C-alpha positions as CSV (number, residue, x, y, z in Angstrom):
1,X,6.4,-18.3,-49.0
2,X,9.4,-17.4,-47.2
3,X,8.6,-14.0,-47.2
4,X,4.9,-14.7,-45.7
5,X,6.4,-16.8,-42.7
6,X,8.7,-13.6,-42.1
7,X,5.6,-11.6,-41.9
8,X,3.5,-13.4,-40.0
9,X,6.4,-13.8,-37.4
10,X,7.2,-10.1,-36.9
11,X,4.2,-8.4,-37.5
12,X,2.0,-7.8,-34.7
13,X,-1.2,-6.3,-33.4
14,X,-1.1,-2.4,-33.0
15,X,-4.2,-1.2,-31.4
16,X,-3.7,1.5,-29.2
17,X,-6.0,1.8,-25.9
18,X,-7.5,5.2,-27.4
19,X,-8.6,3.0,-30.7
20,X,-10.0,0.7,-28.6
21,X,-11.8,2.7,-26.2
22,X,-13.6,4.7,-29.2
23,X,-15.1,1.5,-31.0
24,X,-15.8,-0.2,-27.9
25,X,-20.1,-0.8,-26.9
26,X,-22.0,-3.3,-25.1
27,X,-22.7,-6.7,-27.0
28,X,-26.4,-7.7,-27.2
29,X,-27.6,-11.2,-28.0
30,X,-29.5,-9.3,-30.8
31,X,-26.3,-9.2,-32.9
32,X,-26.4,-10.9,-35.9
33,X,-23.9,-13.3,-36.6
34,X,-22.3,-12.8,-39.7
35,X,-21.0,-15.1,-42.9
36,X,-18.9,-12.8,-45.2
37,X,-18.6,-14.8,-48.8
38,X,-15.8,-13.7,-51.1
39,X,-14.8,-15.1,-54.1
40,X,-12.0,-13.8,-56.5
41,X,-12.9,-12.6,-60.2
42,X,-16.2,-13.7,-60.1
43,X,-18.3,-12.3,-63.4
44,X,-22.1,-10.7,-63.0
45,X,-22.4,-12.8,-66.0
46,X,-21.5,-15.9,-64.2
47,X,-24.2,-16.1,-61.9
48,X,-28.0,-16.4,-63.0
49,X,-29.8,-14.3,-60.7
50,X,-27.9,-11.6,-62.7
51,X,-29.6,-12.5,-65.8
52,X,-26.4,-14.9,-67.3
53,X,-27.9,-17.3,-69.8
54,X,-24.0,-19.2,-69.2
55,X,-24.5,-20.7,-66.0
56,X,-27.5,-22.1,-63.3
57,X,-26.3,-20.7,-60.0
58,X,-29.1,-21.7,-57.3
59,X,-27.4,-21.2,-54.1
60,X,-25.9,-17.5,-54.7
61,X,-29.1,-16.7,-56.4
62,X,-30.9,-18.3,-53.5
63,X,-29.4,-15.3,-51.0
64,X,-30.1,-12.5,-53.4
65,X,-34.2,-13.8,-53.7
66,X,-34.5,-14.3,-49.9
67,X,-32.8,-11.1,-49.7
68,X,-31.6,-7.9,-51.7
69,X,-29.8,-7.8,-54.8
70,X,-27.3,-4.5,-55.7
71,X,-27.4,-4.4,-59.5
72,X,-25.2,-1.7,-59.3
73,X,-22.4,-2.5,-56.9
74,X,-18.6,-1.2,-58.1
75,X,-15.2,-1.2,-56.7
76,X,-12.4,1.4,-56.1
77,X,-9.4,-0.6,-57.4
78,X,-10.1,-3.3,-59.6
79,X,-7.7,-6.0,-58.7
80,X,-7.4,-8.7,-55.6
81,X,-5.1,-7.5,-53.2
82,X,-6.6,-3.4,-53.0
83,X,-10.6,-4.3,-53.0
84,X,-9.9,-6.6,-50.0
85,X,-8.1,-3.6,-48.1
86,X,-10.5,-1.4,-49.2
87,X,-13.4,-3.9,-47.5
88,X,-11.3,-4.5,-44.4
89,X,-10.8,-0.6,-43.4
90,X,-13.7,1.2,-45.8
91,X,-10.6,3.5,-47.2
92,X,-9.7,4.3,-50.5
93,X,-5.9,2.6,-51.8
94,X,-3.8,6.2,-51.4
95,X,-5.4,6.1,-47.4
96,X,-4.8,2.5,-46.3
97,X,-1.6,2.2,-48.3
98,X,-2.6,-1.2,-50.7
99,X,-2.4,0.4,-54.4
100,X,-1.7,-2.7,-56.0
101,X,-0.4,-6.4,-55.4
102,X,3.6,-5.0,-55.2
103,X,1.9,-3.7,-51.5
104,X,2.1,-5.2,-48.1
105,X,-1.0,-4.3,-45.9
106,X,-0.4,-2.5,-42.9
107,X,-2.3,-4.7,-40.8
108,X,-1.6,-2.0,-37.4
109,X,-4.5,0.0,-39.1
110,X,-7.8,-0.1,-38.1
111,X,-10.4,-2.7,-39.9
112,X,-13.8,-3.8,-39.4
113,X,-12.8,-7.3,-37.9
114,X,-10.9,-5.5,-35.1
115,X,-13.9,-3.4,-34.3
116,X,-16.0,-6.9,-34.1
117,X,-14.0,-8.2,-32.2
118,X,-13.7,-5.8,-29.3
119,X,-17.5,-5.6,-29.4
120,X,-18.0,-8.9,-28.5
121,X,-17.9,-10.6,-31.6
122,X,-15.6,-13.9,-32.7
123,X,-13.7,-13.0,-35.9
124,X,-12.3,-15.4,-38.4
125,X,-11.4,-15.7,-41.9
126,X,-10.9,-19.1,-43.9
127,X,-9.6,-19.6,-47.7
128,X,-7.5,-16.1,-49.3
129,X,-6.2,-13.6,-47.6
130,X,-3.8,-12.4,-50.3
131,X,-2.2,-9.1,-48.8
132,X,0.8,-10.0,-47.6
133,X,0.9,-9.8,-44.3
134,X,-0.4,-11.5,-40.6
135,X,-4.1,-11.3,-40.4
136,X,-4.7,-9.2,-37.2
137,X,-8.2,-9.0,-35.5
138,X,-9.0,-12.6,-35.6
139,X,-10.0,-15.1,-33.1
140,X,-9.0,-17.8,-36.0
141,X,-7.4,-17.3,-39.1
142,X,-6.3,-20.5,-41.7
143,X,-5.1,-18.5,-45.2
144,X,-3.9,-19.7,-48.4
145,X,0.1,-18.1,-49.2
146,X,-0.3,-15.8,-51.9
147,X,-3.0,-17.2,-54.6
148,X,-3.2,-20.3,-53.3
149,X,-3.6,-23.5,-55.9
150,X,-6.7,-25.0,-56.7
151,X,-5.6,-28.6,-55.6
152,X,-4.1,-29.8,-52.2
153,X,-3.4,-26.3,-51.2
154,X,-0.8,-25.2,-48.2
155,X,-2.7,-22.7,-45.6
156,X,-1.4,-21.2,-42.8
157,X,-3.7,-21.6,-40.0
158,X,-2.5,-19.1,-36.7
159,X,1.0,-19.3,-38.0
160,X,1.4,-22.6,-38.4
161,X,1.8,-24.5,-42.2
162,X,-0.3,-27.2,-43.2
163,X,-0.9,-29.1,-46.1
164,X,-4.7,-30.2,-47.4
165,X,-5.1,-33.0,-50.1
166,X,-8.5,-32.4,-51.7
167,X,-10.2,-29.3,-54.1
168,X,-9.6,-26.2,-52.5
169,X,-13.2,-24.4,-52.7
170,X,-14.5,-27.3,-50.7
171,X,-11.6,-27.7,-48.4
172,X,-11.9,-23.9,-47.4
173,X,-16.1,-24.6,-46.5
174,X,-15.0,-27.8,-44.5
175,X,-12.6,-25.5,-42.6
176,X,-15.4,-22.4,-42.5
177,X,-18.1,-25.0,-41.0
178,X,-15.2,-26.6,-38.5
179,X,-15.2,-23.2,-37.1
180,X,-18.6,-22.8,-36.5
181,X,-19.2,-25.9,-35.0
182,X,-16.3,-26.5,-32.9
183,X,-14.6,-22.5,-31.9
184,X,-16.9,-20.0,-31.9
185,X,-18.0,-20.0,-28.4
186,X,-22.0,-20.6,-27.5
187,X,-22.4,-17.0,-25.4
188,X,-20.9,-14.9,-28.7
189,X,-22.1,-13.4,-32.2
190,X,-20.0,-14.5,-35.1
191,X,-18.1,-12.7,-38.0
192,X,-16.5,-15.2,-40.3
193,X,-15.3,-14.5,-43.6
194,X,-15.3,-17.3,-46.3
195,X,-12.9,-16.2,-48.8
196,X,-12.5,-18.7,-51.6
197,X,-9.7,-18.4,-54.8
198,X,-12.1,-19.5,-57.2
199,X,-12.8,-18.6,-59.8
200,X,-9.0,-16.9,-60.4
201,X,-7.0,-18.0,-63.1
202,X,-5.8,-20.5,-63.8
203,X,-9.1,-22.3,-63.8
204,X,-8.8,-25.6,-62.7
205,X,-12.4,-27.2,-61.7
206,X,-13.0,-29.4,-59.3
207,X,-12.4,-33.5,-60.9
208,X,-16.8,-34.2,-60.2
209,X,-17.6,-31.5,-63.0
210,X,-15.1,-32.5,-65.2
211,X,-17.5,-35.1,-66.6
212,X,-20.1,-32.1,-67.5
213,X,-18.1,-32.6,-70.8
214,X,-17.5,-29.2,-72.9
215,X,-20.0,-27.1,-74.1
216,X,-20.4,-24.2,-76.8
217,X,-21.1,-20.8,-75.0
218,X,-22.3,-17.6,-77.4
219,X,-19.6,-15.1,-78.0
220,X,-20.2,-11.8,-76.9
221,X,-21.3,-9.0,-78.8
222,X,-18.2,-7.0,-78.8
223,X,-15.6,-10.1,-78.4
224,X,-14.2,-8.6,-81.6
225,X,-13.5,-5.5,-80.3
226,X,-11.9,-3.3,-82.5
227,X,-10.7,-0.4,-79.7
228,X,-11.2,2.1,-81.8
229,X,-10.6,5.8,-80.1
230,X,-9.6,3.6,-77.1
231,X,-5.8,3.7,-77.2
232,X,-5.2,2.3,-73.5
233,X,-8.0,-0.7,-74.6
234,X,-6.2,-1.3,-77.6
235,X,-2.5,-1.4,-75.6
236,X,-3.5,-4.1,-72.8
237,X,-2.0,-7.5,-72.4
238,X,-5.1,-9.5,-71.2
239,X,-6.4,-10.6,-74.6
240,X,-7.9,-14.1,-75.1
241,X,-5.3,-14.5,-78.2
242,X,-2.5,-14.3,-75.9
243,X,-3.4,-16.9,-73.0
244,X,-1.3,-19.6,-72.1
245,X,-1.5,-22.8,-74.1
246,X,-0.6,-24.6,-71.2
247,X,-1.9,-23.5,-67.8
248,X,-4.4,-21.3,-69.2
249,X,-5.7,-24.1,-72.5
250,X,-4.3,-27.6,-70.3
251,X,-3.0,-28.7,-73.2
252,X,0.1,-31.4,-72.5
253,X,3.3,-29.6,-72.2
254,X,5.3,-32.3,-73.6
255,X,2.8,-31.7,-77.5
256,X,4.0,-27.7,-77.3
257,X,6.6,-26.8,-79.0
258,X,7.0,-23.0,-78.1
259,X,4.8,-21.0,-75.9
260,X,3.0,-18.5,-78.4
261,X,0.9,-16.6,-76.2
262,X,2.3,-13.7,-73.7
263,X,-0.4,-14.0,-71.0
264,X,0.0,-11.0,-69.7
265,X,3.2,-11.4,-68.2
266,X,5.5,-10.0,-71.4
267,X,7.9,-13.3,-70.3
268,X,6.4,-16.4,-71.0
269,X,9.4,-18.7,-70.7
270,X,8.5,-19.9,-67.4
271,X,5.4,-20.5,-67.8
272,X,5.8,-24.3,-69.2
273,X,7.5,-25.0,-65.9
274,X,5.0,-23.3,-63.9
275,X,1.8,-25.5,-65.1
276,X,4.1,-28.6,-64.7
277,X,4.2,-27.4,-61.0
278,X,0.4,-26.7,-60.4
279,X,0.1,-30.2,-62.4
280,X,2.4,-32.3,-59.7
281,X,0.2,-30.8,-56.8
282,X,-2.3,-33.3,-58.0
283,X,-2.1,-36.8,-55.8
284,X,-2.4,-39.9,-58.5
285,X,-6.0,-40.4,-58.7
286,X,-6.5,-36.7,-59.4
287,X,-3.9,-37.1,-62.5
288,X,-6.3,-40.0,-63.6
289,X,-8.9,-37.9,-63.7
290,X,-7.6,-34.8,-64.8
291,X,-5.7,-37.1,-67.7
292,X,-9.0,-38.5,-68.9
293,X,-10.3,-35.5,-69.7
294,X,-8.0,-33.0,-70.9
295,X,-5.6,-35.2,-72.7
296,X,-8.5,-36.1,-75.8
297,X,-8.8,-32.2,-75.6
298,X,-5.3,-31.8,-76.0
299,X,-5.1,-34.7,-78.7
300,X,-7.5,-33.2,-81.1
301,X,-6.1,-29.8,-80.7
302,X,-3.3,-30.7,-82.2
303,X,-4.3,-32.8,-84.6
304,X,-6.9,-29.8,-86.3
305,X,-3.8,-27.2,-86.8
306,X,-5.9,-24.5,-86.1
307,X,-5.4,-21.0,-86.6
308,X,-6.8,-17.3,-86.9
309,X,-10.0,-16.9,-85.4
310,X,-11.3,-20.5,-85.7
311,X,-8.3,-20.7,-82.8
312,X,-8.9,-17.1,-80.9
313,X,-13.0,-18.5,-80.7
314,X,-11.5,-22.3,-79.6
315,X,-9.2,-20.6,-77.0
316,X,-12.6,-19.1,-75.8
317,X,-14.8,-22.0,-75.3
318,X,-11.9,-23.8,-73.6
319,X,-11.5,-20.9,-71.2
320,X,-14.9,-19.8,-70.3
321,X,-15.5,-23.8,-69.7
322,X,-13.2,-23.9,-67.1
323,X,-13.9,-20.9,-65.5
324,X,-17.7,-21.2,-65.1
325,X,-17.1,-25.4,-63.8
326,X,-15.0,-23.4,-61.0
327,X,-18.0,-21.3,-60.1
328,X,-20.4,-24.4,-59.9
329,X,-18.1,-26.1,-57.1
330,X,-18.6,-22.4,-55.4
331,X,-22.0,-22.2,-55.8
332,X,-22.5,-26.2,-54.5
333,X,-20.2,-25.4,-51.5
334,X,-22.2,-22.0,-50.7
335,X,-25.3,-24.1,-50.6
336,X,-23.2,-26.6,-48.2
337,X,-22.7,-23.7,-45.6
338,X,-26.3,-22.4,-45.7
339,X,-27.7,-26.0,-44.9
340,X,-25.6,-26.0,-42.5
341,X,-26.4,-23.1,-41.1
342,X,-30.5,-23.9,-41.4
343,X,-30.1,-27.2,-39.4
344,X,-28.1,-25.2,-36.7
345,X,-31.2,-23.0,-36.5
346,X,-29.2,-20.4,-36.9
347,X,-29.8,-19.0,-40.1
348,X,-32.3,-16.3,-40.3
349,X,-30.1,-14.7,-37.6
350,X,-26.9,-14.2,-39.8
351,X,-26.3,-11.8,-41.8
352,X,-25.4,-13.7,-45.2
353,X,-23.1,-11.8,-47.5
354,X,-21.9,-12.7,-51.3
355,X,-20.0,-11.1,-53.5
356,X,-16.3,-10.7,-55.4
357,X,-13.1,-8.6,-55.0
358,X,-14.1,-7.3,-58.6
359,X,-15.8,-8.1,-61.6
360,X,-14.1,-10.0,-64.6
361,X,-14.1,-10.1,-68.5
362,X,-15.8,-13.0,-70.1
363,X,-14.6,-12.2,-73.5
364,X,-15.9,-8.8,-73.5
365,X,-13.7,-6.4,-75.6
366,X,-12.2,-10.1,-76.7
367,X,-10.7,-10.2,-73.1
368,X,-10.0,-12.3,-69.6
369,X,-8.9,-10.6,-66.1
370,X,-10.4,-7.0,-64.8
371,X,-8.1,-3.6,-64.0
372,X,-10.2,-1.5,-66.4
373,X,-12.9,0.8,-65.1
374,X,-15.1,-0.4,-67.5
375,X,-18.7,-2.3,-66.5
376,X,-17.5,-6.0,-66.4
377,X,-14.8,-5.8,-64.3
378,X,-15.8,-2.1,-62.3
379,X,-19.2,-3.6,-61.4
380,X,-19.2,-7.3,-59.3
381,X,-21.9,-9.6,-57.8
382,X,-23.8,-8.4,-54.5
383,X,-26.2,-9.9,-52.7
384,X,-27.2,-9.9,-49.0
385,X,-30.1,-12.0,-46.6
386,X,-30.7,-11.2,-43.2
387,X,-34.5,-11.6,-42.9
388,X,-35.5,-9.3,-39.6
389,X,-33.8,-6.5,-41.4
390,X,-34.1,-7.3,-45.8
391,X,-37.1,-8.2,-47.2
392,X,-36.9,-11.3,-49.7
393,X,-37.1,-10.0,-52.9
394,X,-35.7,-6.6,-52.4
395,X,-33.6,-5.6,-55.5
396,X,-31.8,-2.0,-55.6
397,X,-30.2,-0.3,-58.1
398,X,-28.6,2.8,-56.1
399,X,-24.7,3.1,-56.7
400,X,-22.8,1.3,-53.9
401,X,-19.0,0.5,-53.5
402,X,-16.8,-1.9,-51.8
403,X,-15.7,1.2,-49.6
404,X,-19.3,1.6,-48.1
405,X,-19.0,-2.0,-46.4
406,X,-17.5,-1.5,-43.6
407,X,-19.9,2.0,-42.2
408,X,-22.7,0.1,-43.5
409,X,-21.4,-2.8,-41.3
410,X,-21.2,-0.5,-38.4
411,X,-24.3,1.0,-38.5
412,X,-26.4,-2.3,-38.7
413,X,-24.8,-3.4,-35.6
414,X,-25.4,0.1,-33.7
415,X,-21.5,0.7,-33.3
416,X,-20.4,3.9,-33.1
417,X,-16.8,4.4,-33.9
418,X,-14.9,7.8,-34.4
419,X,-13.3,6.1,-37.7
420,X,-12.7,8.5,-40.1
421,X,-14.3,5.7,-42.9
422,X,-14.4,7.4,-46.6
423,X,-17.6,4.9,-47.5
424,X,-20.9,5.9,-47.1
425,X,-23.5,3.3,-44.9
426,X,-26.3,2.0,-47.4
427,X,-28.7,1.0,-44.4
428,X,-31.2,2.6,-45.0
429,X,-31.4,0.6,-48.6
430,X,-31.3,-2.5,-47.0
431,X,-34.2,-1.9,-44.5
432,X,-36.1,-0.2,-47.2
433,X,-36.4,3.2,-45.6
434,X,-34.6,5.3,-48.4
435,X,-35.6,5.8,-52.1
436,X,-33.7,8.4,-53.0
437,X,-30.1,8.3,-55.0
438,X,-27.8,7.0,-52.2
439,X,-24.6,8.6,-54.0
440,X,-25.0,10.2,-57.7
441,X,-21.0,9.7,-58.5
442,X,-18.6,7.0,-57.7
443,X,-14.9,7.4,-57.9
444,X,-12.3,4.7,-59.3
445,X,-8.6,4.6,-59.4
446,X,-5.7,1.8,-60.7
447,X,-2.1,2.0,-60.2
448,X,-0.6,-1.4,-61.0
449,X,1.3,0.4,-63.8
450,X,3.9,-0.6,-65.9
451,X,4.8,-2.9,-63.3
452,X,3.0,-5.9,-62.6
453,X,0.7,-7.9,-65.0
454,X,-1.6,-7.4,-68.1
455,X,-0.2,-3.9,-69.3
456,X,-3.7,-1.5,-68.3
457,X,-2.4,2.1,-67.8
458,X,-2.8,3.8,-64.9
459,X,-6.2,5.6,-64.9
460,X,-8.8,6.8,-62.5
461,X,-12.6,7.9,-63.4
462,X,-16.2,9.1,-61.9
463,X,-19.5,7.3,-63.0
464,X,-23.1,8.4,-62.3
465,X,-25.9,6.2,-63.2
466,X,-25.7,7.3,-66.8
467,X,-22.3,8.3,-67.8
468,X,-18.6,7.7,-66.7
469,X,-16.0,9.8,-67.5
470,X,-12.1,8.1,-67.5
471,X,-8.9,9.6,-67.5
472,X,-5.9,7.6,-68.5
473,X,-2.6,9.1,-67.6
474,X,1.6,8.3,-66.5
475,X,2.3,7.7,-70.2
476,X,-0.8,8.6,-72.0
477,X,-2.6,11.2,-71.6
478,X,-6.3,10.0,-73.1
479,X,-10.0,11.2,-71.8
480,X,-13.1,8.5,-72.4
481,X,-16.1,9.3,-71.9
482,X,-19.6,6.9,-72.1
483,X,-22.9,6.9,-72.2
484,X,-24.0,4.0,-69.9
485,X,-27.7,4.3,-70.9
486,X,-27.2,4.4,-75.0
487,X,-23.7,2.5,-75.0
488,X,-23.5,-0.2,-72.1
489,X,-21.1,-2.0,-73.5
490,X,-18.8,1.1,-74.1
491,X,-17.6,0.7,-77.2
492,X,-18.3,4.5,-78.4
493,X,-16.1,6.9,-76.8
494,X,-17.9,10.3,-77.0
495,X,-15.5,12.3,-75.6
496,X,-14.5,14.4,-78.9
497,X,-18.1,15.2,-79.5
498,X,-20.1,15.3,-76.3
499,X,-21.8,18.8,-75.1
500,X,-18.7,20.5,-73.6
501,X,-21.5,21.2,-70.4
502,X,-21.5,17.7,-70.0
503,X,-17.9,17.5,-70.0
504,X,-17.7,20.2,-67.9
505,X,-20.3,18.7,-65.3
506,X,-18.3,15.7,-65.0
507,X,-14.9,16.5,-64.5
508,X,-16.7,19.1,-61.9
509,X,-17.9,15.7,-60.0
510,X,-14.7,14.1,-60.9
511,X,-12.2,16.8,-58.7
512,X,-14.7,16.9,-56.0
513,X,-14.6,13.3,-55.5
514,X,-10.7,13.5,-55.6
515,X,-11.0,16.7,-53.1
516,X,-13.3,14.7,-50.6
517,X,-11.2,11.7,-50.8
518,X,-7.6,13.5,-50.7
519,X,-6.1,12.3,-54.0
520,X,-4.1,14.7,-54.7
521,X,-1.9,12.4,-56.8
522,X,-4.4,12.7,-59.5
523,X,-5.3,15.5,-59.1
524,X,-2.6,17.1,-60.8
525,X,-3.2,14.9,-63.9
526,X,-6.4,16.5,-64.9
């Protein structure tokens, strides 16, 4: 917190007159409002519009049904802060400078909120920021410190630290509605970023959803993956088997004699104290509800003395129950926001975007978390609603990236800039004027190793509509090739047996994208 507040007081907006001039355009009353809703770690398989059998998300689904669903939307770097930096800048991590969560975002660079602000928009961000520096380019900002807490969060409102009481997903929504109701000038269009903490680890559900009880969910087909011919996958530390018994499983700390799991941290010596801190944040009334739900689960667990696969599958059920309950709250609060806009008569003149900063593993490969270029964490949900432009019920199967968001928004609003976006606008996909392929290959690069959590090796790769080529590097030299049509769960690495011409073609495409995006570091490992 101290580091965050120091940065807040020392960092200032740095935008040259030339930069301001190059983006300044006239604002018309026909420009849409924008609500950009982003969650953290929302897997596509936890949204019913994408065919999930785990959960029903009627309010999130409504955005897609009334607009467009993107089936193949991806991130350039599957980790929280870097993904957010890419959304803001339209540039890859090695260009915007935020490669992993140990970095701090350079707020002086150009971002799409700055451009919107310069073009007459009222701009705001509420909720998770997670970039370690002061939000810039916003008329209003009220953000969580670091990851934030699920209950009774401390937030920084325009530099002032304020404690809140309640459930964070609901508080963020309350603040968003308050901004729209009280802060936005009547003569200005607005762009409000509503960024939720949920469903990020450690998945503490709202007390109102605890009454739903525990359900039993089916195991993913590859839950017991053996990682054959995929050594980087075998060496990760994000297996459900290694989850913490306290903060992840919500067992009573007093009954846990030894934390047996690494939890992705390697060192689990401080985890029990960390979980106690989270529990102590609850009010007495919240603790009463919490204990009434989790204490029987804890007592039952210690009475059963589980081991082996029984223990592993118990951990999965505990994890997935809490994770999905966090998303239930997100869905309900998105519904509240849509209802408010509808009541104000501004819903149909507002571009609604819902997405996540990346995907997540819900037991696939036996994992939780993200980071890998495999589909579950590489992909993310993306739905957009704006009736004047997007035909209801639209479904798109083109490859799109979080990199593409900023240039798409600029073209949609008719704002011309000289900003060297690395992404490509997909406006023609939204308005239905383009049927051909948006792009035939997308590039990915993950950096956070050996520092950070989960021991996922550094890697980069290229994915097309059918094939994916990945190179793990740094302290490993291993190539993987997957046929996504024949092997959608990415269990069979065919690099050593594939047609040499296919490998040549994919490597040429990889190098071409590295040249295009200026990723010289990765080229040195090819």
